[in-house]
C-alpha positions as CSV (number, residue, x, y, z in Angstrom):
1,M,-48.6,50.1,-11.1
2,N,-50.0,52.5,-13.7
3,S,-50.8,56.3,-12.4
4,K,-54.5,57.4,-12.0
5,S,-55.2,60.9,-13.3
6,I,-57.5,63.1,-11.9
7,E,-58.6,66.4,-13.1
8,T,-60.2,69.3,-10.7
9,S,-60.6,72.6,-10.2
10,V,-58.3,73.2,-7.1
11,I,-55.5,71.4,-5.5
12,I,-55.1,72.0,-1.7
13,I,-52.1,70.6,0.0
14,G,-52.4,70.2,3.5
15,S,-55.5,69.9,5.6
16,G,-54.8,71.7,9.0
17,P,-56.8,74.8,9.7
18,A,-55.7,76.7,6.4
19,G,-56.4,73.6,4.3
20,V,-59.9,72.8,5.8
21,G,-60.7,76.6,5.9
22,T,-60.2,76.6,2.2
23,S,-61.9,73.5,1.7
24,I,-64.8,74.5,3.5
25,Y,-65.5,77.7,1.9
26,L,-64.7,76.1,-1.8
27,S,-67.6,73.4,-0.9
28,L,-70.0,76.3,0.2
29,A,-69.5,77.6,-3.4
30,G,-69.9,74.4,-5.0
31,I,-66.3,73.8,-6.4
32,K,-64.9,70.7,-6.7
33,H,-61.5,70.2,-5.3
34,V,-58.8,67.7,-4.2
35,I,-56.8,67.6,-0.8
36,I,-53.4,65.8,-0.5
37,E,-52.3,65.4,2.9
38,K,-49.2,63.6,4.4
39,E,-50.4,62.8,7.7
40,T,-53.3,60.6,8.8
41,F,-56.0,62.0,11.1
42,P,-56.1,62.1,14.1
43,R,-52.6,63.8,14.0
44,D,-51.0,66.3,16.6
45,K,-49.7,69.6,15.8
46,V,-47.1,71.3,18.2
47,C,-48.8,74.7,19.0
48,G,-50.1,76.9,21.9
49,D,-53.7,75.7,21.4
50,A,-55.6,79.0,21.9
51,I,-58.4,79.4,19.2
52,S,-59.4,82.9,19.1
53,G,-62.3,84.7,18.0
54,K,-61.1,85.2,14.4
55,S,-61.4,81.5,14.5
56,A,-64.9,81.4,15.9
57,H,-65.8,84.0,13.0
58,V,-64.8,81.6,10.5
59,L,-66.7,78.8,11.7
60,R,-69.6,80.7,12.4
61,K,-69.8,82.1,9.3
62,A,-69.3,78.6,7.6
63,N,-72.0,77.1,9.9
64,P,-73.2,78.5,13.2
65,Q,-74.0,75.0,14.6
66,W,-70.3,74.3,14.5
67,L,-69.5,76.5,17.2
68,Q,-72.5,75.3,19.2
69,E,-70.8,71.9,19.0
70,V,-67.6,73.1,20.4
71,F,-69.3,74.4,23.3
72,Q,-71.4,71.5,24.1
73,Q,-68.0,69.4,24.6
74,P,-66.4,70.8,27.6
75,H,-64.0,67.9,27.8
76,N,-62.4,69.0,24.4
77,F,-63.0,72.4,24.5
78,T,-62.5,75.2,27.3
79,P,-64.3,78.7,26.9
80,S,-61.9,81.6,26.5
81,N,-63.0,85.0,27.6
82,G,-59.7,87.2,27.4
83,I,-56.2,87.4,27.9
84,V,-53.8,88.5,30.7
85,F,-50.5,90.0,30.1
86,V,-48.1,89.9,33.0
87,A,-45.2,92.4,33.0
88,P,-41.6,91.4,34.3
89,N,-42.5,93.0,37.7
90,G,-45.5,90.6,38.0
91,K,-48.2,93.1,37.6
92,P,-51.0,91.8,35.3
93,M,-53.2,93.4,33.0
94,R,-56.4,92.0,32.0
95,V,-58.2,92.3,28.8
96,P,-61.4,90.9,27.8
97,F,-62.0,89.7,24.3
98,G,-64.9,91.5,22.6
99,E,-68.0,89.3,22.7
100,H,-70.0,89.0,19.6
101,L,-71.8,85.8,20.7
102,K,-74.8,84.1,19.2
103,E,-77.3,81.6,20.9
104,G,-75.5,78.6,22.1
105,E,-72.1,80.0,22.4
106,L,-70.2,80.6,25.8
107,A,-67.4,82.7,25.1
108,P,-65.6,84.6,22.1
109,G,-62.7,82.2,21.9
110,F,-61.6,78.6,23.3
111,T,-58.6,76.6,24.1
112,S,-58.3,72.8,22.8
113,P,-55.4,70.7,22.2
114,R,-54.7,70.6,18.4
115,L,-54.8,66.8,18.2
116,V,-58.7,67.4,19.1
117,F,-59.4,71.0,17.2
118,D,-57.7,69.8,14.1
119,N,-59.6,66.6,13.9
120,F,-62.9,68.3,14.6
121,L,-62.2,70.6,11.5
122,F,-61.1,67.6,9.7
123,S,-64.5,66.1,10.0
124,K,-66.2,69.2,8.6
125,I,-64.9,68.7,5.3
126,D,-67.8,68.1,2.6
127,R,-66.7,64.8,0.8
128,N,-69.4,65.9,-1.9
129,Y,-67.0,68.4,-3.4
130,A,-63.7,67.4,-1.7
131,T,-61.5,64.1,-2.8
132,V,-59.3,63.7,0.3
133,F,-56.0,61.6,0.2
134,E,-54.3,61.0,3.8
135,G,-50.9,59.8,4.1
136,A,-50.0,60.8,0.9
137,V,-46.2,61.4,-0.4
138,I,-45.8,63.8,-3.1
139,H,-43.2,63.0,-5.7
140,S,-43.4,66.2,-8.0
141,L,-44.9,69.6,-8.3
142,E,-45.1,71.5,-11.6
143,K,-46.4,74.5,-12.9
144,N,-47.3,75.2,-16.8
145,S,-49.4,77.2,-18.8
146,N,-52.6,75.2,-18.2
147,G,-52.1,75.2,-14.4
148,V,-50.6,72.8,-11.9
149,T,-49.6,69.1,-12.0
150,V,-49.1,67.0,-8.7
151,A,-47.8,63.7,-8.7
152,F,-48.0,61.7,-5.5
153,K,-48.4,58.3,-4.1
154,N,-51.4,57.1,-1.7
155,H,-51.7,53.5,-0.4
156,E,-49.3,52.1,-2.8
157,Q,-51.0,53.6,-5.8
158,D,-49.5,56.5,-7.8
159,Y,-51.7,59.5,-8.8
160,V,-51.2,62.6,-11.3
161,V,-53.8,65.2,-10.5
162,K,-54.4,68.3,-12.6
163,A,-55.9,71.6,-11.8
164,P,-55.8,75.5,-12.8
165,L,-54.9,76.4,-9.3
166,I,-52.8,75.0,-6.4
167,V,-53.3,76.4,-2.6
168,A,-50.4,75.7,-0.4
169,C,-51.3,74.9,3.3
170,D,-48.6,72.6,4.0
171,G,-46.9,74.6,6.7
172,D,-43.4,76.4,7.4
173,K,-41.6,74.2,5.2
174,S,-43.9,74.3,2.3
175,K,-43.2,72.2,-0.6
176,V,-45.0,74.6,-3.0
177,R,-43.4,77.9,-1.7
178,K,-40.3,76.0,-2.3
179,A,-41.1,74.8,-5.9
180,F,-43.0,77.9,-7.0
181,V,-41.5,80.8,-5.1
182,N,-38.2,79.2,-5.0
183,D,-38.2,80.2,-1.4
184,D,-37.6,78.4,2.0
185,I,-38.7,80.3,5.2
186,S,-36.1,82.9,6.1
187,D,-34.4,82.6,9.3
188,K,-35.1,86.1,9.9
189,S,-39.1,85.3,10.0
190,Y,-38.6,82.5,12.4
191,S,-39.0,82.5,16.3
192,V,-39.0,79.1,18.1
193,G,-41.6,77.9,20.4
194,L,-41.5,75.1,23.2
195,R,-44.8,73.5,24.1
196,A,-45.4,71.6,27.0
197,Y,-48.7,69.9,28.6
198,Y,-49.0,70.3,32.6
199,K,-51.6,68.8,34.9
200,N,-52.9,70.5,37.9
201,V,-51.2,74.1,37.2
202,E,-52.6,76.3,40.2
203,G,-54.3,79.4,39.5
204,L,-55.9,79.0,35.9
205,D,-58.5,81.8,35.4
206,K,-61.9,81.0,36.1
207,N,-63.2,82.6,33.0
208,G,-60.6,80.8,30.8
209,Y,-58.5,83.9,30.2
210,I,-55.1,82.8,28.6
211,E,-52.1,84.2,30.0
212,L,-48.8,85.8,28.3
213,H,-46.2,86.3,31.0
214,F,-43.0,88.7,30.0
215,L,-40.5,86.8,32.2
216,K,-37.1,87.9,32.6
217,E,-35.6,84.5,31.8
218,V,-37.1,84.4,28.2
219,L,-37.2,88.2,27.2
220,P,-37.4,89.8,24.7
221,G,-40.1,86.7,24.1
222,Y,-42.7,85.3,26.3
223,F,-44.0,82.5,28.6
224,W,-47.5,81.2,28.2
225,I,-50.2,79.4,30.4
226,F,-53.2,78.3,28.5
227,P,-55.9,76.6,30.3
228,L,-57.1,73.4,28.6
229,P,-60.0,70.9,29.6
230,N,-59.6,68.2,32.2
231,G,-57.3,70.3,34.5
232,M,-54.6,70.2,31.8
233,A,-52.7,73.5,30.6
234,N,-50.3,74.3,27.7
235,V,-47.3,75.9,28.8
236,G,-44.7,77.2,26.6
237,V,-42.2,80.1,25.6
238,G,-41.3,81.7,22.1
239,L,-38.5,83.6,21.2
240,L,-36.8,84.8,18.1
241,S,-34.6,82.4,16.8
242,S,-31.8,85.0,16.0
243,V,-31.6,86.0,19.7
244,V,-31.5,82.2,20.6
245,R,-28.4,81.9,18.4
246,A,-26.9,85.1,19.3
247,N,-27.0,84.4,23.2
248,K,-26.5,80.7,22.9
249,I,-29.7,80.3,24.8
250,N,-30.9,76.7,25.8
251,L,-34.5,77.4,25.8
252,R,-35.7,74.4,27.7
253,E,-33.3,75.0,30.3
254,Q,-34.8,78.7,30.7
255,M,-38.3,77.6,30.6
256,L,-38.0,75.0,33.1
257,K,-35.7,77.4,35.4
258,A,-38.8,80.2,35.1
259,I,-41.3,77.2,36.1
260,E,-39.1,76.3,39.2
261,Q,-37.6,79.7,40.3
262,N,-39.5,82.8,38.9
263,P,-41.7,84.1,41.8
264,T,-44.4,85.3,39.4
265,I,-45.1,81.6,38.4
266,S,-43.2,79.1,40.3
267,H,-45.7,78.5,43.1
268,R,-48.3,77.6,40.7
269,F,-46.4,74.8,39.5
270,K,-45.6,73.0,42.8
271,N,-48.2,70.4,42.6
272,A,-48.0,70.3,38.6
273,S,-46.9,67.5,36.8
274,L,-45.3,67.4,33.3
275,E,-47.3,65.2,30.9
276,G,-45.5,63.9,28.0
277,K,-42.4,65.6,26.5
278,I,-41.4,69.5,25.8
279,Q,-41.5,69.8,22.3
280,G,-40.5,72.5,19.9
281,W,-41.3,74.0,16.5
282,G,-40.6,76.9,14.4
283,L,-43.1,79.8,13.8
284,P,-42.8,81.7,10.6
285,M,-43.7,85.1,11.5
286,G,-45.7,87.8,9.7
287,M,-43.2,90.2,9.7
288,S,-43.6,92.4,6.8
289,R,-46.1,92.1,3.7
290,Q,-44.9,89.5,1.2
291,S,-46.7,88.6,-1.7
292,I,-48.6,85.1,-1.0
293,S,-49.8,84.2,-4.5
294,G,-48.6,84.1,-8.1
295,D,-49.8,82.6,-11.5
296,N,-51.8,79.5,-10.5
297,Y,-50.9,79.2,-6.8
298,M,-51.8,80.8,-3.4
299,L,-50.4,80.6,-0.1
300,C,-52.3,80.3,3.3
301,G,-51.4,80.0,7.0
302,D,-47.8,79.2,7.6
303,A,-46.8,78.8,4.4
304,A,-47.8,82.4,3.9
305,R,-45.9,83.4,7.0
306,L,-48.8,84.7,8.7
307,I,-48.2,84.2,12.3
308,D,-49.0,87.4,14.3
309,P,-45.4,88.5,15.8
310,F,-47.1,90.1,18.8
311,S,-49.5,87.2,20.1
312,G,-48.1,84.4,18.4
313,E,-51.3,83.8,16.9
314,G,-51.3,81.2,14.0
315,I,-54.6,79.0,14.3
316,G,-56.8,82.2,13.6
317,N,-55.0,83.5,10.9
318,A,-54.5,80.2,8.9
319,L,-58.3,79.6,9.1
320,Y,-59.0,83.2,8.0
321,S,-56.7,83.0,5.3
322,G,-58.4,79.7,4.2
323,M,-61.7,81.2,4.2
324,L,-60.4,84.3,2.1
325,A,-58.8,81.8,-0.2
326,G,-61.7,80.0,-0.8
327,E,-64.0,83.2,-1.4
328,A,-61.4,84.5,-3.8
329,I,-61.3,81.5,-5.9
330,A,-65.0,81.6,-6.0
331,R,-64.7,85.0,-7.7
332,C,-61.9,83.8,-10.2
333,L,-63.2,80.5,-11.3
334,P,-66.1,81.7,-13.4
335,K,-63.3,84.0,-15.6
336,N,-60.9,81.1,-15.4
337,D,-58.4,83.9,-14.3
338,F,-55.9,82.7,-11.8
339,S,-53.2,85.0,-13.2
340,A,-50.6,86.7,-10.5
341,A,-52.2,90.2,-11.2
342,T,-55.9,88.9,-10.4
343,L,-54.8,86.8,-7.3
344,K,-53.2,89.5,-5.6
345,L,-56.2,91.8,-6.1
346,E,-58.9,89.1,-4.8
347,Y,-56.8,87.6,-2.3
348,D,-53.4,89.2,-1.2
349,D,-55.0,92.8,-1.0
350,T,-58.1,91.6,0.8
351,L,-56.1,89.5,3.2
352,Y,-53.6,92.3,4.0
353,R,-56.3,94.6,4.2
354,R,-58.1,92.4,7.3
355,L,-55.2,91.1,8.7
356,G,-52.3,93.3,8.0
357,D,-52.2,95.3,11.3
């Protein structure tokens, strides 16, 4: 079968929060683009499921009605008003989120299973500007003096798409990063996380506060409990991979031991039931400032190693980086200047000025 050729202004690889964030802001600027996604929506993503005020800001700025939609669906989204940090001795410190609410909004942030939230975001892609390929398999990525070329297959049809710019939103194992930066994510930037869904965890905060517990079983990492809709909770642990390896820690065993025995939390799980499997994933942490763009390419979200090393926040930083990428592209496109120097000025420097601390 002959390949179909497509020429567009921007190619986005991946349609998680970073990819959709980029797409939304490209569409607001009236810029045509192609999204290449390996999965088919709705699809799950192993995550803590906490969506911060940073995410709310990106959605509100794009379309205030979208946040009102979120808070009108209590079966899918739980409003969150703050965070509780719990010390190893069991003493809590409650920190409310800053409130910058508009009419129709119930809280600065919220929680939602990624299966639900990512599908919600995916539904907001404007097909007037975005051509979306789900279930796509990329064969090759090439960069030349005119931009980038991506060859892929979708539903037995081969495609070749060309553009002056590619935006990598394809996660911690980014094909774009590997091809253009010649860099797989370093082990030093990784933490490992485990996520489980539990039903009927007792003592969940009535105001939807998420909880970070610094339990002795998982130090120097932490254990979390995030309330979800329908009596569910996202429960998990995060710890540096280097610590796990050096101490030969079985993180799943330590997590279950804490749930069963730690005096701070064990009583809350007496009537709780594990729903599904405990799943793990790698967390590419933003340990230091690194280049997140170059000639004809930009990196967003996990592909740019933007997970907060302290809080573990990835969704908000992914969405925010997508927004900044879309806005930067809108400034660069009229000049047709996607050089490394220009993208650093318009994207890298802006992002680190906003998120660097």
